[in-house]
C-alpha positions as CSV (number, residue, x, y, z in Angstrom):
1,X,80.7,96.1,104.1
2,X,82.4,99.1,106.6
3,X,85.9,97.8,107.7
4,X,86.6,99.0,111.0
5,X,90.1,99.7,113.1
6,X,90.2,98.3,116.9
7,X,89.6,102.0,117.6
8,X,86.7,102.0,115.9
9,X,88.3,104.1,113.2
10,X,87.3,103.3,109.3
11,X,90.1,101.6,107.8
12,X,92.1,103.0,104.5
13,X,90.3,99.8,102.7
14,X,86.9,100.6,103.3
15,X,86.6,103.7,101.2
16,X,86.3,101.6,98.3
17,X,82.8,99.9,97.3
18,X,83.3,97.3,95.0
19,X,86.4,95.3,93.8
20,X,86.4,97.9,90.4
21,X,87.2,100.7,92.9
22,X,90.1,98.6,94.5
23,X,91.2,97.2,91.5
24,X,91.6,100.5,90.0
25,X,93.2,102.5,93.2
26,X,95.5,99.0,93.1
27,X,97.1,99.7,89.5
28,X,96.9,103.4,90.2
29,X,99.2,102.8,93.8
30,X,101.6,100.2,91.1
31,X,102.1,102.9,89.1
32,X,103.2,105.6,91.7
33,X,105.6,103.0,93.4
34,X,107.0,102.2,89.6
35,X,107.9,106.0,89.6
36,X,109.6,106.5,92.7
37,X,111.4,103.0,92.6
38,X,109.3,100.8,95.2
39,X,110.0,97.7,93.9
40,X,109.3,96.0,97.4
41,X,105.4,97.7,97.4
42,X,105.1,96.6,93.5
43,X,105.6,93.9,94.1
44,X,103.3,93.7,97.0
45,X,100.3,95.6,94.9
46,X,100.6,93.5,91.8
47,X,100.3,90.1,94.3
48,X,96.5,91.6,95.8
49,X,95.7,93.0,92.5
50,X,96.3,89.5,90.8
51,X,94.3,87.8,93.5
52,X,91.3,90.4,93.4
53,X,91.2,89.7,89.7
54,X,90.8,86.1,90.3
55,X,88.5,86.7,92.6
56,X,86.7,89.0,90.1
57,X,86.5,86.2,87.6
58,X,85.4,83.9,89.9
59,X,82.1,85.7,91.6
60,X,81.5,88.1,88.7
61,X,77.9,88.7,90.5
62,X,79.5,90.0,93.2
63,X,80.7,93.4,92.8
64,X,81.4,94.0,96.9
65,X,85.3,94.7,97.6
66,X,85.8,91.4,99.4
67,X,88.3,91.1,102.6
68,X,91.9,89.6,101.9
69,X,90.5,86.4,103.7
70,X,87.5,86.5,101.2
71,X,90.2,86.4,99.0
72,X,92.9,83.6,100.3
73,X,90.0,81.4,101.2
74,X,88.9,82.0,97.3
75,X,92.1,81.5,96.5
76,X,93.1,78.4,99.2
77,X,89.3,76.8,100.1
78,X,92.0,73.7,101.2
79,X,93.1,76.2,103.9
80,X,92.8,75.8,107.4
81,X,91.4,79.4,107.8
82,X,89.1,78.8,105.9
83,X,87.2,75.2,107.0
84,X,83.5,76.3,107.8
85,X,82.1,73.5,110.4
86,X,78.3,72.8,111.1
87,X,77.4,72.4,114.5
């Protein structure tokens, strides 16, 4: 899965191949943000990390790095954004 921006360039998240890579990156960034006292970034990354860890627990056989929408829908399947309609 390759993420691209509207301009066609790869987004920063696309550099990660697996969910484990993404988890490690978030853990590293949390420590760096704590070191400089960026509490807002720490909260954001901790929330993202929690979602990734829950997604991984729900899908142990799936190693791909999920999109934010995939994580959201895994945690909130009843949300309107996550509904799937059959034609």
